[in-house]
Residue, then its C-alpha position, 0 to 999 in steps of 0.5 A: m507522486k510523479a508518474d515516472k516514480l510510480l512506474r518504477y515502483v510498479s516495475l518491482f511487482e512484476k518480478d516478485e512471484r510471491l505477490s498474488v492478486w490481493h497483494l497487487a490490489l492493496l499495493f495499487a490502492i496505496l499507490t493511488l492514494a500516494y498519487k492523489q496526495k502527491q507523495y512519494r514516500k509517506i502516505q496518509v491512509s485509512r483501512s476503509k479507504i484502502m479496502e474500498l480502492s482495492h475491492v478487498n471486502t473482508l477484514p481477514t483477507y485485508h489483514k493477511y495480505f497487508k501484513e505480508l506486504q510489510d513482511f516482504g519489505y514493500i511498506h512500513y505501516t505506522p498505525s494511528y490509534h487516534p480517530g482524528y489522525r490517519s495512519e501512515i504508510i512509508l513506501l520502502k525500496k525493494r532490495 
């Protein structure tokens, strides 16, 4: 992911009053993974890595705010139930 695309996506967050510090922590963890993978839309993720990068330490907190990010239209999550394959997040353009 290029820095300019990353900054454009981040600029959407400042306008959304629904987002809390937990949403932002998860989003920044996802964007960190996108940047490291040099991806703009599809990012390979694992729950443990997102939790580690975001400093979210409890599963209920992670699941609540991760689900809300999906409901708010920031991400689309496709889980992988195979231990050898990572799940995928697609960054959605906010409407």
